[in-house]
N, C-alpha and C positions, 0 to 999 in steps of 0.2 A: 392472551398471547400477547396483549400489547406489552405486558412486562418482562417479556423475553429480551433476554440480552444475547446477540448475535456475535458468533467469533467470526473474524476476518483476518485472513492473510495474504499482504502483499509480498508479491515476489519478484525478485529481479536477478540479476547474476551474480553481482557482488555484494548487494545487501550494504552499502554504505552510504547512499544517497536519497534516491528517489523512495525506495521501499520504507526507508526509516522515515523520510517526511510524510509518505501516506500513513503510516502507522500513529505516528503523533497526530495528525490532524484530524483522522476520523474519530480517534480516541477523544480530543477534545471538542469537534465539532459534534460529535454524537451524545454528548452529554448523558454518558452511562448505557444509552442503548446498543452500543457496540464493544467488545473486548478484542482490541487489535493485535496484531503479531507481524512481523517482518522476516524474511529468510531470503535467501540466494542460493541458486545453483553451485556457485564456485564463490563463496564469500570470501570478502577482501580481508578479513580478519580485523578491521578497526571502521569504525564511522568517521566519513570526512568531516573534519574539523567544520567547514561552511555550512553542513547541514545540521551539524549540534547548534551553531548560531542561529539557524531560520528556527530549529525545533524550540530553543529555551524561549523563543517569543512567544511560543504558544502557552506556556506554563505546565507541558508534559513533563514528567518528570526525565532527565536526560540520563541520571544514572542508570536507568533501566534499559538504554538503546546500548546494542552491541550487533555485530555483524555476526551472522549465524546461518547455519546449512540448514535447507529445507528438509534435510532428513530427520530434525527435530521434531517436525510436524509430520511424519508419515508413519511413527511408532503406534502402538497400541495404547500407550499410556499418554499420548498427546491428544489435545482438545480437538474434538471433531469441529471443522469449520463447516459455516454457514455459507461464506462466500470467499471466493479467491481470485484476486486480480493479478495480472502480470502487468508490470508498470515498464518493463523494456523489451524491445523487440527480439534480443537475443533469449530471454527467458521463455518469451511465448511460444519459440520456435522448438525450444527443447524438449524432450520427452521428461514429463514431469511424474514423480512417483504417484503411487495409489494414495487417494484421500479418503480416508473414512467416512461413512455417511453420505457420499457423493454431492458436496456441495456445489452450488452455482458457480460458475466461473466466467471471467470476462476478461479482455484485454485493454488497457488504458496505457497507451505508448506516450512514454515522454523523452525527449530529448535527455541525454545523460551530463548532467551538470560537470560530473567529475571528471569528465572527458576534457573540457574546457582549458586551452593551454595559454590562454591569455594571461595579463596581470593580475594579482591579487582583485582588485577593481573590478576588472572585466569577469574574472571568476565569481565574485561575489554577487554581481550583477545577473550572472546566468542559474546561481543556485535561486535568488529571489524570484527571477521569471518562471522556472519550474516550479517552486514552491508554490507561486500563485495558481498556475495551471492545475497543480494538484488539489488546490485547496476550492477551485472552481467546480472539479469533477467531485470532490468529496462533498460540497455541500449539497450539490444535486443530488446524489446518492442517500445521504444522511436524511433528505427532506422525504423520501419515498415512503407511503405509507405501507411498510412492509408486511405488516401483520393482516394488511388487508387484502394483500395482493395475492392472486394466484402465483404458483413456482414459474410457470413459463411467463408469466407478464413481467415478473422480477427480471427473470433473464433477458428478457427484450430492452427493457429499462436499462440493464447493467452495460448491454453491448452498445447501445444507443449514446449512452454517456462518454463512453469510449470512443465514440466515431464523431463526437463535437469537438469542432475545431477550437484549439485554446489558444 
């Protein structure tokens, strides 16, 4: 079971910043233990350029990034998810589609860096701040010995990570 690759979906409303950065970070930090995806309930249609800038630094292939609907992951031919995280408060409050396989889920709320209306430097600083916050939670999650934990213990840890101040 230790060689199992876990499928993880990060959800947000627009799928243009937070969920995109989380997808790239867990894939990179997880070193092959996780196959990551991201989606939105109302996709923006494009990935925010400052999110791409942050992701580029991880080495994650930015050509794979696109803003997409969570409907892509609710179909019969979609990969079954092991874990689902909402990363914005709007997506956490929405009625989600049915997820085959009953994945464990948790809410990890982050401020929306795409909503920052300041100068380009202020916007970049906001993206960097949120990127670091996502990285902190992803590092904790990626360090969990998932192959040894009971499903309920994993769920409790996922929720606790989301409640940890960033």
